C-alpha positions in Angstrom: 44.2 161.1 135.7 40.6 161.3 134.5 40.5 157.6 133.4 41.6 156.5 136.9 38.9 158.6 138.6 36.3 157.1 136.3 37.5 153.6 137.0 37.5 154.3 140.7 33.9 155.6 140.5 32.8 152.5 138.5 34.5 150.2 141.0 32.7 152.0 143.9 29.4 151.5 142.2 30.2 147.8 141.5 31.1 147.3 145.1 27.7 148.4 146.4 26.1 145.4 148.0 29.4 143.5 148.0 30.2 141.8 151.3 33.8 140.9 150.6 36.6 141.8 148.2 39.6 139.6 148.0 42.9 141.2 146.7 45.9 139.3 145.5 48.3 142.2 146.3 48.9 144.7 149.1 49.4 147.4 146.4 45.9 146.8 144.9 44.4 146.7 148.3 45.9 150.0 149.2 44.7 151.5 146.0 41.2 150.3 146.7 41.3 152.0 150.2 42.8 155.2 148.9 40.1 155.4 146.2 37.5 154.6 148.7 36.3 151.7 146.5 35.6 149.5 149.5 35.6 150.0 153.3 38.5 148.3 155.1 36.2 145.9 156.9 35.2 144.3 153.6 38.7 143.9 152.1 41.1 141.0 152.6 44.5 140.5 151.1 44.9 136.8 150.2 48.1 137.0 148.1 48.9 134.6 145.3 50.9 131.4 145.2 52.0 128.2 143.5 52.6 124.6 144.4 56.1 124.8 146.1 56.5 121.0 145.6 56.1 121.3 141.9 58.2 124.4 141.5 61.1 123.1 143.6 64.7 123.5 142.3 65.5 120.2 144.0 63.4 118.5 141.4 65.7 119.7 138.6 69.2 118.1 139.2 72.2 119.3 137.1 71.7 116.4 134.6 68.1 117.4 134.0 69.1 121.1 133.6 71.8 120.1 131.1 69.4 117.9 129.2 66.8 120.7 128.8 69.5 123.1 127.7 70.8 120.7 125.1 67.3 120.1 123.8 66.9 123.8 123.3 70.4 124.2 121.6 71.8 126.2 124.5 75.4 125.8 125.5 76.5 124.9 129.1 78.3 128.2 129.5 75.5 130.5 128.2 73.6 132.7 130.6 69.9 132.2 129.9 67.1 134.7 130.8 63.6 133.4 130.4 60.6 135.7 129.9 57.2 134.0 130.2 53.9 135.4 129.0 51.8 136.1 125.9 53.7 137.7 123.0 52.1 141.1 123.1 53.6 144.6 123.3 52.2 145.3 126.8 54.3 142.4 128.1 57.4 144.3 127.1 58.3 141.9 124.3 59.7 144.6 122.1 62.0 146.0 124.8 63.2 142.5 125.6 63.9 141.9 121.9 66.0 145.0 121.7 67.9 144.0 124.8 68.5 140.6 123.3 70.1 142.2 120.2 72.2 144.5 122.3 73.4 141.7 124.5 74.1 139.1 121.8 76.8 136.8 123.0 76.4 137.8 126.6 72.8 136.7 127.3 70.6 134.1 125.7 67.0 135.3 125.8 64.2 132.7 125.8 60.5 133.6 125.4 57.8 131.1 126.6 54.3 132.0 125.8 51.6 131.6 123.2 51.5 133.7 120.1 47.9 134.9 120.3 46.5 135.2 116.8 43.7 137.6 117.9 46.0 139.9 120.0 45.4 143.7 119.5 48.9 144.8 120.2 51.3 142.4 118.3 55.0 143.2 118.7 56.9 144.5 115.7 57.8 141.5 113.5 61.0 143.2 112.6 62.1 143.2 116.2 61.1 139.6 116.6 63.2 138.6 113.6 66.2 140.7 114.9 66.0 139.0 118.2 65.9 135.6 116.6 69.0 136.4 114.6 70.7 137.4 117.9 69.9 133.9 119.2 66.7 134.5 121.1 64.3 131.5 121.3 60.6 131.7 120.9 59.2 128.5 122.4 55.4 129.2 122.2 53.1 127.7 124.8 54.8 125.3 127.2 53.6 122.9 129.8 57.1 122.2 131.3 57.7 125.5 133.0 59.5 124.0 136.1 62.0 122.4 133.7 62.5 125.6 131.7 63.0 127.7 134.8 65.4 125.1 136.0 67.4 125.4 132.8 67.5 129.3 133.1 69.7 131.6 135.0 67.3 134.6 135.3 63.6 134.9 135.2 62.3 138.2 133.8 59.2 140.1 133.1 59.1 143.5 131.3 55.4 144.2 131.4 53.8 147.6 131.3 51.0 146.6 133.6 50.3 143.6 135.8 48.2 142.2 138.5 50.2 139.7 140.5 52.4 137.9 137.9 52.7 134.2 138.5 55.7 133.8 136.3 57.8 135.9 138.8 56.3 133.9 141.7 57.2 130.7 139.9 60.7 132.0 139.1 61.2 132.9 142.8 60.1 129.4 144.0 62.7 127.9 141.6 65.4 130.0 143.3 66.1 132.2 140.3 67.0 135.9 140.5 64.2 138.0 139.2 64.3 140.9 136.8 61.1 143.0 136.4 59.7 146.3 135.4 59.1 148.6 138.3 55.3 148.5 138.3 52.6 147.6 140.7 52.3 143.8 140.9 55.9 143.3 140.1 56.9 145.4 143.1 54.7 143.2 145.3 56.9 140.2 144.3 60.4 141.5 143.6 62.4 143.0 146.4 64.8 145.2 144.6 68.4 144.2 145.4 67.3 141.4 147.6 65.4 138.9 145.4 66.0 140.5 142.1 66.3 143.8 140.2 63.7 146.3 139.1 64.1 148.6 136.1 61.9 151.5 134.9 59.1 150.3 132.6 59.7 150.5 128.8 63.3 151.6 129.4 65.5 149.5 127.1 68.7 151.0 128.4 67.9 150.1 132.0 66.6 146.7 131.1 69.8 145.9 129.1 72.0 147.2 131.9 70.2 145.2 134.6 70.3 142.0 132.4 74.0 142.5 131.7 74.7 143.0 135.4 73.0 139.7 136.2 74.7 137.9 133.4 78.1 139.0 134.4 77.9 138.3 138.1 77.2 134.6 139.0 77.6 135.3 142.8 74.9 138.0 142.5 72.6 135.6 140.7 73.1 132.9 143.4 72.5 135.4 146.2 69.3 136.8 144.7 68.0 133.4 143.7 68.5 131.9 147.2 66.8 134.9 148.8 64.0 134.6 146.3 63.3 131.0 147.1 63.4 131.7 150.9 61.0 134.6 150.4 58.7 132.5 148.2 58.5 129.8 150.9 57.1 132.4 153.3 54.8 134.3 151.0 53.8 132.3 147.9 52.7 128.9 149.1 49.4 128.1 147.4 48.2 126.1 150.4 48.6 129.1 152.6 46.7 131.2 150.0 43.8 128.7 150.0 43.7 128.7 153.8 43.4 132.5 153.8 40.5 132.4 151.3 38.7 129.8 153.4 39.2 131.9 156.6 37.9 135.0 154.8 34.7 133.2 153.8 34.3 131.6 157.2 34.6 135.1 158.8 32.1 136.5 156.4 29.6 133.8 157.0 30.0 134.3 160.8 29.4 138.1 160.4 26.3 137.4 158.4 25.0 135.0 161.0 25.3 132.0 158.7 27.0 128.8 159.9 
């Protein structure tokens, strides 16, 4: 598309005189190379990560999980899918709301994220209210995400566009099965059928079907969640990410003759 060509041209101009570009994802790095934004020698993939000690399922024993669910008014036998992010249309909030209505009684949808008063793409208030009537919870900004993930059964993201979404990384480290739109960024985290399920972006039918599949199959959730945690331990440790950044700058300084 024309807009993509223009963006690539602007990025090439911006990269002139740049000695090093750090990319969080392999997909973005490949896009830079294909668009000839930056030569390979100046590009490093560093990844993204979280504190695996903080986002550790072992820190949320069954009693803590049950207590969080009770505080939210969620029953012990309900399947909970948590979607974290700003309440804007491009985060797929409307599609998730529609899925919540369709799956009322099968899945309890929980939103965690600020309601940005200055947002330019607010979700349809009617869909929000319909989701609330179907039992969906809108928790606003939260600082207890490990506890919320621990209380959930599925961690989802229905965004239209993303960089390297931390909510999916956090969900993976908490050993939760992931559910995400099949877009760049999400694909760099979710291994379809291994650590979670991907669905076509903006497709309410596919989102609902995938969510219902996870809700109805505890063994599948356990398998995907265990694989997600193991995958996260190898790819999303923030200490490893920091070490890669330090090495990238050390190498740059060495090439520039600075020590």
